[in-house]
PATI-632504 format. One record per atom (N, C-alpha, C): residue in one letter; atom name; z, x, y. Coordinates in Angstrom, 3 decimals, decimal comma. Each point is the difference from the previous one (the first is absolute). Layout:
('A'; 'CA'; (Z; X; Y)),
...
END
This chain:
('M'; 'N'; (-0,030; 0,846; -1,202)),
('M'; 'CA'; (0,023; -0,861; 1,175)),
('M'; 'C'; (0,008; 0,917; 1,229)),
('G'; 'N'; (1,189; 0,182; 0,616)),
('G'; 'CA'; (-0,115; 0,874; 1,164)),
('G'; 'C'; (1,406; 0,068; 0,717)),
('V'; 'N'; (-0,018; 0,627; 1,155)),
('V'; 'CA'; (1,185; 0,122; 0,810)),
('V'; 'C'; (-0,269; -0,418; 1,388)),
('I'; 'N'; (1,025; -0,688; 0,458)),
('I'; 'CA'; (-0,088; -0,511; 1,394)),
('I'; 'C'; (1,184; 0,598; 0,818)),
('N'; 'N'; (-0,344; 0,689; 1,025)),
('N'; 'CA'; (1,049; 0,643; 0,855)),
('N'; 'C'; (0,174; -0,816; 1,235)),
('R'; 'N'; (1,205; -0,275; 0,406)),
('R'; 'CA'; (0,271; -0,759; 1,127)),
('R'; 'C'; (0,643; 0,887; 1,162)),
('K'; 'N'; (-0,665; -0,001; 1,127)),
('K'; 'CA'; (0,556; 0,865; 1,037)),
('K'; 'C'; (0,895; -0,888; 0,957)),
('P'; 'N'; (0,944; 0,649; 0,539)),
('P'; 'CA'; (0,856; -0,788; 0,887)),
('P'; 'C'; (-0,740; -0,682; 1,170)),
('P'; 'N'; (0,522; -1,130; 0,519)),
('P'; 'CA'; (-0,668; -0,673; 1,152)),
('P'; 'C'; (-0,072; 0,854; 1,245)),
('T'; 'N'; (-0,911; -0,273; 0,817)),
('T'; 'CA'; (-0,171; 0,707; 1,246)),
('T'; 'C'; (0,609; -0,808; 1,133)),
('R'; 'N'; (0,789; 0,495; 0,795)),
('R'; 'CA'; (0,518; -0,621; 1,184)),
('R'; 'C'; (-0,665; 0,420; 1,291)),
('A'; 'N'; (-0,201; -0,949; 0,894)),
('A'; 'CA'; (-0,587; 0,395; 1,323)),
('A'; 'C'; (1,058; 0,602; 0,890)),
('T'; 'N'; (-0,317; 1,107; 0,686)),
('T'; 'CA'; (0,928; 0,618; 0,828)),
('T'; 'C'; (-0,061; -0,622; 1,429)),
('A'; 'N'; (0,936; 0,322; 0,890)),
('A'; 'CA'; (0,033; -0,580; 1,330)),
('A'; 'C'; (-1,335; 0,230; 0,667)),
('A'; 'N'; (-0,625; 1,169; -0,291)),
('A'; 'CA'; (-1,204; 0,383; 0,660)),
('A'; 'C'; (-1,255; -0,683; -0,559)),
('G'; 'N'; (0,317; -0,808; -1,122)),
('G'; 'CA'; (-1,090; -0,687; -0,450)),
('G'; 'C'; (-0,792; 0,648; -1,211)),
('K'; 'N'; (0,377; 1,238; -0,323)),
('K'; 'CA'; (-0,556; 0,719; -1,104)),
('K'; 'C'; (0,713; -0,274; -1,259)),
('G'; 'N'; (-0,675; 0,037; -1,070)),
('G'; 'CA'; (0,762; -0,202; -1,311)),
('G'; 'C'; (0,562; 1,245; -0,521)),
('S'; 'N'; (1,167; -0,108; -0,661)),
('S'; 'CA'; (0,615; 1,132; -0,623)),
('S'; 'C'; (0,605; -0,380; -1,404)),
('S'; 'N'; (-0,142; 0,806; -0,838)),
('S'; 'CA'; (0,503; -0,258; -1,367)),
('S'; 'C'; (1,557; 0,154; -0,026)),
('V'; 'N'; (0,627; -0,949; -0,574)),
('V'; 'CA'; (1,451; 0,046; -0,164)),
('V'; 'C'; (0,409; 1,257; -0,767)),
('N'; 'N'; (-0,658; 0,254; -1,101)),
('N'; 'CA'; (0,344; 1,163; -0,862)),
('N'; 'C'; (-1,321; 0,373; -0,715)),
('P'; 'N'; (-0,379; 1,281; 0,203)),
('P'; 'CA'; (-1,287; 0,312; -0,653)),
('P'; 'C'; (-0,008; 0,108; -1,530)),
('A'; 'N'; (1,196; 0,011; -0,590)),
('A'; 'CA'; (0,023; 0,072; -1,462)),
('A'; 'C'; (-0,244; -1,464; -0,616)),
('L'; 'N'; (-0,607; -0,031; -1,115)),
('L'; 'CA'; (-0,164; -1,272; -0,658)),
('L'; 'C'; (1,366; -0,588; -0,385)),
('R'; 'N'; (0,145; -1,330; 0,165)),
('R'; 'CA'; (1,183; -0,650; -0,295)),
('R'; 'C'; (0,040; -0,520; -1,397)),
('S'; 'N'; (-1,182; -0,514; -0,450)),
('S'; 'CA'; (-0,088; -0,547; -1,439)),
('S'; 'C'; (-1,417; 0,239; -0,598)),
('R'; 'N'; (-0,056; -0,072; -1,282)),
('R'; 'CA'; (-1,168; 0,185; -0,764)),
('R'; 'C'; (0,039; -0,910; -1,189)),
('L'; 'N'; (-1,105; -0,692; -0,180)),
('L'; 'CA'; (-0,200; -0,884; -1,152)),
('L'; 'C'; (-0,874; 0,630; -0,986)),
('V'; 'N'; (0,430; 0,138; -1,260)),
('V'; 'CA'; (-0,839; 0,594; -1,055)),
('V'; 'C'; (-0,278; -1,007; -1,058)),
('L'; 'N'; (-1,215; -0,396; -0,306)),
('L'; 'CA'; (-0,360; -0,819; -1,036)),
('L'; 'C'; (-0,410; 0,813; -1,186)),
('F'; 'N'; (0,753; -0,031; -1,080)),
('F'; 'CA'; (-0,424; 0,798; -1,126)),
('F'; 'C'; (-1,219; -0,506; -0,670)),
('D'; 'N'; (-0,769; 0,910; -0,556)),
('D'; 'CA'; (-1,266; -0,476; -0,701)),
('D'; 'C'; (0,236; -1,119; -1,008)),
('A'; 'N'; (-0,820; -0,922; 0,064)),
('A'; 'CA'; (0,069; -1,123; -0,951)),
('A'; 'C'; (-0,541; 0,387; -1,298)),
('T'; 'N'; (0,669; -0,333; -1,061)),
('T'; 'CA'; (-0,465; 0,166; -1,343)),
('T'; 'C'; (-0,488; -1,355; -0,531)),
('P'; 'N'; (-1,217; -0,038; -0,487)),
('P'; 'CA'; (-0,480; -1,241; -0,524)),
('P'; 'C'; (0,919; -0,567; -1,157)),
('E'; 'N'; (0,372; 0,858; -0,903)),
('E'; 'CA'; (0,879; -0,321; -1,145)),
('E'; 'C'; (0,495; 1,278; -0,498)),
('I'; 'N'; (1,266; -0,110; -0,589)),
('I'; 'CA'; (0,560; 1,206; -0,642)),
('I'; 'C'; (0,539; -0,598; -1,350)),
('F'; 'N'; (-0,205; 0,906; -1,090)),
('F'; 'CA'; (0,381; -0,549; -1,347)),
('F'; 'C'; (1,453; 0,659; -0,325)),
('A'; 'N'; (0,683; -0,714; -0,639)),
('A'; 'CA'; (1,386; 0,541; -0,436)),
('A'; 'C'; (-0,347; 1,184; -1,004)),
('T'; 'N'; (0,743; 1,045; 0,210)),
('T'; 'CA'; (-0,314; 1,291; -0,624)),
('T'; 'C'; (0,600; 0,013; -1,455)),
('D'; 'N'; (0,884; -0,915; -0,452)),
('D'; 'CA'; (0,455; 0,040; -1,389)),
('D'; 'C'; (0,261; -1,469; -0,465)),
('N'; 'N'; (0,555; -0,098; -1,084)),
('N'; 'CA'; (0,269; -1,335; -0,641)),
('N'; 'C'; (1,238; -0,672; 0,592)),
('Q'; 'N'; (0,760; 0,794; 0,840)),
('Q'; 'CA'; (1,231; -0,670; 0,642)),
('Q'; 'C'; (-0,464; -0,487; 1,344)),
('G'; 'N'; (-1,161; 0,117; 0,422)),
('G'; 'CA'; (-0,390; -0,565; 1,382)),
('G'; 'C'; (0,385; 0,865; 1,195)),
('S'; 'N'; (0,024; 1,263; -0,226)),
('S'; 'CA'; (0,329; 0,973; 1,060)),
('S'; 'C'; (-1,322; 0,468; 0,700)),
('F'; 'N'; (0,149; 0,456; 1,282)),
('F'; 'CA'; (-1,116; 0,506; 0,703)),
('F'; 'C'; (0,438; 0,949; 1,132)),
('T'; 'N'; (-0,876; 0,871; 0,400)),
('T'; 'CA'; (0,231; 0,860; 1,107)),
('T'; 'C'; (-1,168; -0,002; 0,935)),
('L'; 'N'; (0,190; -0,252; 1,258)),
('L'; 'CA'; (-1,128; -0,090; 0,991)),
('L'; 'C'; (0,230; 0,902; 1,169)),
('P'; 'N'; (-0,774; 1,078; 0,128)),
('P'; 'CA'; (-0,001; 0,814; 1,125)),
('P'; 'C'; (-0,440; -0,756; 1,276)),
('L'; 'N'; (0,765; 0,024; 1,094)),
('L'; 'CA'; (-0,358; -0,644; 1,248)),
('L'; 'C'; (-0,811; 0,865; 0,865)),
('T'; 'N'; (-1,228; -0,357; 0,239)),
('T'; 'CA'; (-0,972; 0,905; 0,787)),
('T'; 'C'; (-0,455; -0,694; 1,169)),
('V'; 'N'; (-0,475; 0,722; 1,045)),
('V'; 'CA'; (-0,647; -0,569; 1,080)),
('V'; 'C'; (-1,341; 0,666; 0,231)),
('A'; 'N'; (-1,039; -0,635; -0,189)),
('A'; 'CA'; (-1,438; 0,499; 0,067)),
('A'; 'C'; (-0,045; 1,090; -1,087)),
('G'; 'N'; (0,646; -0,182; -1,195)),
('G'; 'CA'; (-0,089; 1,031; -1,057)),
('G'; 'C'; (0,975; 1,097; 0,079)),
('N'; 'N'; (0,631; 0,224; 1,265)),
('N'; 'CA'; (0,896; 1,078; 0,132)),
('N'; 'C'; (1,520; -0,412; -0,303)),
('P'; 'N'; (0,645; 0,673; -0,922)),
('P'; 'CA'; (1,344; -0,327; -0,387)),
('P'; 'C'; (1,088; 0,378; 1,122)),
('R'; 'N'; (-0,302; 0,980; 0,823)),
('R'; 'CA'; (1,014; 0,533; 0,902)),
('R'; 'C'; (-0,095; -0,797; 1,279)),
('I'; 'N'; (1,158; -0,298; 0,698)),
('I'; 'CA'; (0,079; -0,677; 1,168)),
('I'; 'C'; (0,870; 0,861; 1,039)),
('A'; 'N'; (-0,499; 0,160; 1,222)),
('A'; 'CA'; (0,848; 0,677; 0,977)),
('A'; 'C'; (0,969; -0,908; 0,572)),
('M'; 'N'; (1,208; 0,476; 0,023)),
('M'; 'CA'; (1,119; -0,896; 0,482)),
('M'; 'C'; (0,953; 0,640; 0,954)),
('N'; 'N'; (-0,386; 1,160; 0,436)),
('N'; 'CA'; (0,927; 0,820; 0,850)),
('N'; 'C'; (0,355; -0,642; 1,434)),
('A'; 'N'; (-0,869; -0,945; 0,449)),
('A'; 'CA'; (0,175; -0,569; 1,299)),
('A'; 'C'; (0,962; -1,342; -0,080)),
('Y'; 'N'; (0,485; -0,244; -1,140)),
('Y'; 'CA'; (0,593; -1,290; -0,206)),
('Y'; 'C'; (1,447; 0,194; -0,635)),
('D'; 'N'; (0,854; -1,036; 0,230)),
('D'; 'CA'; (1,423; 0,083; -0,490)),
('D'; 'C'; (0,159; -0,960; -1,200)),
('E'; 'N'; (-0,737; -1,045; -0,131)),
('E'; 'CA'; (0,214; -1,026; -1,005)),
('E'; 'C'; (-1,325; -0,493; -0,537)),
('V'; 'N'; (0,033; -0,425; -1,266)),
('V'; 'CA'; (-1,121; -0,624; -0,667)),
('V'; 'C'; (0,346; -1,301; -0,523)),
('R'; 'N'; (-0,759; -0,954; 0,098)),
('R'; 'CA'; (0,173; -1,426; -0,549)),
('R'; 'C'; (-1,108; -0,220; -0,916)),
('L'; 'N'; (0,302; -0,139; -1,355)),
('L'; 'CA'; (-0,991; -0,162; -0,986)),
('L'; 'C'; (-0,057; -1,348; -0,621)),
('V'; 'N'; (-1,184; -0,582; -0,150)),
('V'; 'CA'; (-0,124; -1,320; -0,494)),
('V'; 'C'; (-1,073; 0,054; -1,146)),
('F'; 'N'; (0,402; -0,705; -1,168)),
('F'; 'CA'; (-0,828; 0,021; -1,164)),
('F'; 'C'; (-0,130; -1,418; -0,545)),
('S'; 'N'; (-1,149; -0,298; -0,672)),
('S'; 'CA'; (-0,190; -1,213; -0,705)),
('S'; 'C'; (-0,769; 0,269; -1,313)),
('L'; 'N'; (0,471; -0,484; -1,075)),
('L'; 'CA'; (-0,578; 0,192; -1,300)),
('L'; 'C'; (-0,260; -1,301; -0,599)),
('W'; 'N'; (-1,148; -0,215; -0,639)),
('W'; 'CA'; (-0,310; -1,302; -0,683)),
('W'; 'C'; (-1,037; 0,179; -1,054)),
('H'; 'N'; (-0,112; -0,995; -0,824)),
('H'; 'CA'; (-0,990; 0,001; -1,131)),
('H'; 'C'; (-1,273; -0,647; 0,626)),
('P'; 'N'; (-1,100; 0,508; -0,260)),
('P'; 'CA'; (-1,261; -0,577; 0,422)),
('P'; 'C'; (-0,312; -1,318; -0,683)),
('S'; 'N'; (0,591; -0,291; -1,177)),
('S'; 'CA'; (-0,162; -1,187; -0,647)),
('S'; 'C'; (1,066; -0,996; 0,380)),
('T'; 'N'; (-0,288; -1,173; 0,324)),
('T'; 'CA'; (0,894; -1,020; 0,388)),
('T'; 'C'; (0,848; -0,570; -1,214)),
('Q'; 'N'; (-0,432; 0,436; -1,113)),
('Q'; 'CA'; (0,698; -0,500; -1,244)),
('Q'; 'C'; (1,197; 0,880; -0,369)),
('R'; 'N'; (0,313; 1,105; 0,730)),
('R'; 'CA'; (1,054; 0,813; -0,260)),
('R'; 'C'; (1,024; 0,003; 1,199)),
('S'; 'N'; (1,202; 0,248; -0,305)),
('S'; 'CA'; (0,918; 0,138; 1,119)),
('S'; 'C'; (0,860; 1,246; -0,280)),
('I'; 'N'; (0,741; 0,462; 1,009)),
('I'; 'CA'; (0,890; 1,086; -0,092)),
('I'; 'C'; (1,399; -0,412; -0,050)),
('D'; 'N'; (0,665; 0,538; -1,110)),
('D'; 'CA'; (1,461; -0,384; -0,257)),
('D'; 'C'; (0,759; 0,895; 0,932)),
('L'; 'N'; (0,543; -0,541; 1,105)),
('L'; 'CA'; (0,709; 0,795; 1,013)),
('L'; 'C'; (1,320; 0,551; -0,541)),
('D'; 'N'; (0,590; -0,598; -1,103)),
('D'; 'CA'; (1,166; 0,478; -0,562)),
('D'; 'C'; (-0,151; 1,237; -0,790)),
('R'; 'N'; (-1,299; 0,262; -0,518)),
('R'; 'CA'; (-0,357; 1,173; -0,781)),
('R'; 'C'; (-0,660; 1,092; 0,764)),
('A'; 'N'; (-0,864; -0,479; 1,009)),
('A'; 'CA'; (-0,911; 1,006; 0,626)),
('A'; 'C'; (0,885; 0,935; 0,869)),
('Y'; 'N'; (-0,433; 1,308; -0,023)),
('Y'; 'CA'; (0,658; 0,993; 0,711)),
('Y'; 'C'; (-0,973; 0,826; 0,698)),
('V'; 'N'; (0,114; 0,279; 1,296)),
('V'; 'CA'; (-0,840; 0,907; 0,761)),
('V'; 'C'; (0,802; 0,969; 0,908)),
('E'; 'N'; (-0,422; 1,203; -0,088)),
('E'; 'CA'; (0,641; 1,008; 0,826)),
('E'; 'C'; (-0,993; 0,875; 0,812)),
('L'; 'N'; (0,502; 0,389; 1,105)),
('L'; 'CA'; (-0,803; 0,919; 0,870)),
('L'; 'C'; (0,473; 1,440; -0,242)),
('Q'; 'N'; (-1,029; 0,863; -0,127)),
('Q'; 'CA'; (0,243; 1,494; -0,216)),
('Q'; 'C'; (-0,758; 0,758; 1,094)),
('A'; 'N'; (0,425; 1,116; 0,362)),
('A'; 'CA'; (-0,635; 0,765; 0,997)),
('A'; 'C'; (0,003; 1,496; -0,442)),
('S'; 'N'; (-1,113; 0,743; 0,617)),
('S'; 'CA'; (-0,073; 1,396; -0,330)),
('S'; 'C'; (-0,157; 0,604; 1,442)),
('F'; 'N'; (0,951; 0,928; 0,386)),
('F'; 'CA'; (-0,013; 0,543; 1,269)),
('F'; 'C'; (-0,625; 1,415; 0,161)),
('D'; 'N'; (-0,103; 0,625; -1,164)),
('D'; 'CA'; (-0,606; 1,327; -0,021)),
('D'; 'C'; (-1,434; 0,059; -0,516)),
('P'; 'N'; (-0,915; 0,302; 0,894)),
('P'; 'CA'; (-1,457; -0,088; -0,373)),
('P'; 'C'; (-0,352; 1,046; -1,112)),
('E'; 'N'; (0,834; 0,992; -0,227)),
('E'; 'CA'; (-0,357; 1,064; -0,935)),
('E'; 'C'; (0,650; -0,208; -1,306)),
('E'; 'N'; (0,947; -0,941; -0,150)),
('E'; 'CA'; (0,690; -0,181; -1,208)),
('E'; 'C'; (-0,137; -1,596; -0,360)),
('D'; 'N'; (-0,224; -0,236; -1,241)),
('D'; 'CA'; (-0,249; -1,414; -0,485)),
('D'; 'C'; (1,478; -0,536; -0,494)),
('H'; 'N'; (0,814; -0,090; 0,894)),
('H'; 'CA'; (1,413; -0,492; -0,281)),
('H'; 'C'; (0,224; -1,440; 0,721)),
('W'; 'N'; (0,277; -0,983; -0,690)),
('W'; 'CA'; (0,156; -1,365; 0,476)),
('W'; 'C'; (1,476; -0,441; 0,015)),
('T'; 'N'; (0,465; -0,391; 1,165)),
('T'; 'CA'; (1,338; -0,435; 0,192)),
('T'; 'C'; (0,116; -1,574; 0,024)),
('R'; 'N'; (0,833; -0,602; -0,839)),
('R'; 'CA'; (0,206; -1,416; 0,159)),
('R'; 'C'; (0,760; -0,313; 1,319)),
('L'; 'N'; (-0,632; -0,753; 0,760)),
('L'; 'CA'; (0,570; -0,335; 1,346)),
('L'; 'C'; (0,866; -1,358; -0,098)),
('A'; 'N'; (-0,635; -1,083; -0,668)),
('A'; 'CA'; (0,666; -1,267; 0,083)),
('A'; 'C'; (-0,659; -0,934; -0,976)),
('E'; 'N'; (0,795; -0,988; -0,461)),
('E'; 'CA'; (-0,514; -1,024; -0,799)),
('E'; 'C'; (-0,399; -1,094; 0,997)),
('I'; 'N'; (-1,247; -0,536; -0,212)),
('I'; 'CA'; (-0,442; -1,107; 0,885)),
('I'; 'C'; (0,534; -1,316; -0,611)),
('E'; 'N'; (0,833; -0,725; 0,757)),
('E'; 'CA'; (0,574; -1,184; -0,447)),
('E'; 'C'; (-1,076; -1,167; 0,358)),
('P'; 'N'; (-0,282; -0,939; -1,012)),
('P'; 'CA'; (-0,917; -1,019; 0,441)),
('P'; 'C'; (0,575; -1,057; 0,940)),
('V'; 'N'; (-0,837; -0,489; 0,918)),
('V'; 'CA'; (0,488; -1,054; 0,777)),
('V'; 'C'; (-0,273; -1,302; -0,763)),
('V'; 'N'; (1,073; -0,575; -0,441)),
('V'; 'CA'; (-0,011; -1,078; -0,907)),
('V'; 'C'; (-0,241; -1,330; 0,715)),
('P'; 'N'; (-1,171; -0,683; -0,263)),
('P'; 'CA'; (-0,284; -1,300; 0,598)),
('P'; 'C'; (0,861; -1,119; -0,566)),
('P'; 'N'; (0,181; -1,157; 0,709)),
('P'; 'CA'; (0,849; -1,041; -0,519)),
('P'; 'C'; (-0,537; -0,610; -1,293)),
('Y'; 'N'; (-1,268; 0,179; -0,356)),
('Y'; 'CA'; (-0,520; -0,555; -1,142)),
('Y'; 'C'; (-0,635; 1,111; -0,852)),
('A'; 'N'; (-0,601; -0,361; -1,141)),
('A'; 'CA'; (-0,594; 1,082; -0,853)),
('A'; 'C'; (-1,033; 0,764; 0,676)),
('S'; 'N'; (-0,140; 1,288; -0,382)),
('S'; 'CA'; (-0,967; 0,874; 0,754)),
('S'; 'C'; (-0,951; 0,566; -0,950)),
('D'; 'N'; (-1,258; 0,154; 0,568)),
('D'; 'CA'; (-1,024; 0,692; -0,751)),
('D'; 'C'; (-0,233; 1,471; 0,627)),
('S'; 'N'; (0,876; 0,395; 0,851)),
('S'; 'CA'; (-0,148; 1,347; 0,537)),
('S'; 'C'; (1,314; 0,646; 0,233)),
('F'; 'N'; (0,029; 1,345; 0,143)),
('F'; 'CA'; (1,177; 0,825; 0,257)),
('F'; 'C'; (-0,225; 0,534; 1,385)),
('D'; 'N'; (0,742; -0,530; 0,933)),
('D'; 'CA'; (-0,187; 0,428; 1,417)),
('D'; 'C'; (1,324; 0,688; 0,405)),
('G'; 'N'; (-0,114; 1,082; 0,610)),
('G'; 'CA'; (1,292; 0,698; 0,395)),
('G'; 'C'; (-0,311; 1,001; 1,170)),
('W'; 'N'; (1,100; 0,400; 0,583)),
('W'; 'CA'; (-0,015; 0,896; 1,207)),
('W'; 'C'; (1,258; 0,886; 0,042)),
('I'; 'N'; (-0,109; 1,042; 0,718)),
('I'; 'CA'; (1,060; 0,854; 0,063)),
('I'; 'C'; (-0,140; 0,888; 1,338)),
('V'; 'N'; (1,099; 0,293; 0,684)),
('V'; 'CA'; (0,056; 0,794; 1,214)),
('V'; 'C'; (0,637; 1,417; -0,366)),
('L'; 'N'; (-0,585; 1,049; 0,275)),
('L'; 'CA'; (0,539; 1,317; -0,365)),
('L'; 'C'; (-0,219; 0,896; 1,328)),
('P'; 'N'; (1,004; 1,018; 0,104)),
('P'; 'CA'; (-0,226; 1,048; 0,932)),
('P'; 'C'; (-1,134; 0,879; -0,369)),
('V'; 'N'; (-0,664; 0,618; 1,003)),
('V'; 'CA'; (-1,000; 0,939; -0,308)),
('V'; 'C'; (0,623; 1,267; -0,439)),
('L'; 'N'; (-0,303; 0,650; -1,150)),
('L'; 'CA'; (0,799; 1,174; -0,582)),
('L'; 'C'; (-0,665; 1,248; 0,127)),
('A'; 'N'; (-1,423; 0,013; 0,420)),
('A'; 'CA'; (-0,626; 1,226; 0,067)),
('A'; 'C'; (-1,214; -0,148; 0,984)),
('S'; 'N'; (-0,621; 1,119; 0,342)),
('S'; 'CA'; (-1,143; -0,118; 0,936)),
('S'; 'C'; (-1,244; -0,546; -0,627)),
('S'; 'N'; (-0,151; 0,081; -1,301)),
('S'; 'CA'; (-1,104; -0,777; -0,730)),
('S'; 'C'; (0,465; -0,224; -1,386)),
('G'; 'N'; (-0,671; -0,846; -0,609)),
('G'; 'CA'; (0,378; -0,353; -1,436)),
('G'; 'C'; (-1,076; -0,878; -0,680)),
('A'; 'N'; (0,177; -0,228; -1,258)),
('A'; 'CA'; (-0,829; -0,867; -0,807)),
('A'; 'C'; (0,881; -0,964; -0,739)),
('F'; 'N'; (-0,435; -1,220; -0,196)),
('F'; 'CA'; (0,722; -1,082; -0,580)),
('F'; 'C'; (-0,682; -0,412; -1,220)),
('T'; 'N'; (0,852; -0,602; -0,970)),
('T'; 'CA'; (-0,577; -0,682; -1,187)),
('T'; 'C'; (0,977; -1,097; -0,376)),
('L'; 'N'; (-0,611; -1,107; -0,563)),
('L'; 'CA'; (0,802; -1,069; -0,604)),
('L'; 'C'; (-0,007; 0,119; -1,449)),
('S'; 'N'; (1,173; -0,162; -0,611)),
('S'; 'CA'; (0,138; -0,097; -1,436)),
('S'; 'C'; (0,624; -1,284; -0,378)),
('G'; 'N'; (-0,518; -0,596; -1,034)),
('G'; 'CA'; (0,585; -1,343; -0,396)),
('G'; 'C'; (0,181; -0,037; -1,500)),
('A'; 'N'; (0,911; -0,902; -0,484)),
('A'; 'CA'; (0,180; -0,240; -1,304)),
('A'; 'C'; (0,426; -1,499; -0,183)),
('G'; 'N'; (-0,048; -0,460; -1,226)),
('G'; 'CA'; (0,559; -1,420; -0,253)),
('G'; 'C'; (-1,156; -1,018; 0,256)),
('F'; 'N'; (-1,220; 0,362; 0,186)),
('F'; 'CA'; (-1,084; -0,922; 0,152)),
('F'; 'C'; (-0,543; -0,345; -1,395)),
('E'; 'N'; (-0,912; -0,880; -0,118)),
('E'; 'CA'; (-0,613; -0,353; -1,316)),
('E'; 'C'; (-0,791; 1,239; -0,449)),
('P'; 'N'; (0,142; 0,187; -1,320)),
('P'; 'CA'; (-0,712; 1,196; -0,559)),
('P'; 'C'; (-1,527; -0,193; 0,201)),
('R'; 'N'; (-0,662; 1,188; 0,266)),
('R'; 'CA'; (-1,487; 0,049; 0,231)),
('R'; 'C'; (-0,511; -1,021; 1,009)),
('A'; 'N'; (0,832; -0,328; 0,959)),
('A'; 'CA'; (-0,453; -1,031; 0,917)),
('A'; 'C'; (-0,651; 0,628; 1,210)),
('R'; 'N'; (-0,909; -0,621; 0,603)),
('R'; 'CA'; (-0,639; 0,444; 1,288)),
('R'; 'C'; (0,791; -0,454; 1,164)),
('L'; 'N'; (0,185; 0,870; 0,981)),
('L'; 'CA'; (0,730; -0,317; 1,131)),
('L'; 'C'; (-0,881; 0,368; 1,231)),
('Q'; 'N'; (0,163; -0,824; 1,080)),
('Q'; 'CA'; (-0,541; 0,408; 1,313)),
('Q'; 'C'; (1,153; 0,367; 0,841)),
('I'; 'N'; (-0,203; 1,079; 0,798)),
('I'; 'CA'; (1,168; 0,426; 0,851)),
('I'; 'C'; (-0,609; 0,274; 1,417)),
('R'; 'N'; (0,745; -0,410; 0,962)),
('R'; 'CA'; (-0,231; 0,335; 1,449)),
('R'; 'C'; (1,243; 0,463; 0,609)),
('G'; 'N'; (-0,220; 0,970; 0,908)),
('G'; 'CA'; (1,247; 0,644; 0,645)),
('G'; 'C'; (-0,360; 0,382; 1,474)),
('S'; 'N'; (1,024; 0,072; 0,789)),
('S'; 'CA'; (-0,147; 0,524; 1,250)),
('S'; 'C'; (1,323; 0,779; 0,515)),
('A'; 'N'; (-0,172; 0,886; 0,919)),
('A'; 'CA'; (1,166; 0,605; 0,549)),
('A'; 'C'; (-0,203; 0,005; 1,590)),
('Y'; 'N'; (1,212; -0,300; 0,555)),
('Y'; 'CA'; (0,062; -0,073; 1,524)),
('Y'; 'C'; (1,028; 1,034; 0,457)),
('F'; 'N'; (-0,554; 1,042; 0,602)),
('F'; 'CA'; (0,851; 1,111; 0,546)),
('F'; 'C'; (0,379; -0,231; 1,377)),
('V'; 'N'; (1,311; 0,197; 0,395)),
('V'; 'CA'; (0,410; -0,211; 1,421)),
('V'; 'C'; (0,862; 1,159; 0,357)),
('S'; 'N'; (-0,023; 0,305; 1,313)),
('S'; 'CA'; (0,773; 1,088; 0,440)),
('S'; 'C'; (1,194; -0,490; 0,926)),
END
């Protein structure tokens, strides 16, 4: 998908000229690449999905203090649903571009609707921990060998 940078608003000065409140970017919206479908990697219904932006796994984060991540997972077939009591999704990150070490950051709790759900929707707010990093979603407890569609976004703020 892409990245949307939001610059701070411009205020008019007494002399009538515009001046920027702060030249640094205040926020940045990242839409992770959409995956048409992902297959469970084993008979237990587990998966791992690298989150990329225009094919690049690394995201520059040094100008921001906080990231707000939102995810939605669902079956492309309307005949299947996700058991929110069994489904488990976690966010992992890699901060060193030279080493393939992934750190578990958080479990994504589903936002439970008042009625039955056919999707796993969740969000989390985290501090920015490094100047750049890569993210991945890992899940378990889904139907074995099931196809899932996944969408995600990150909103960085300073």
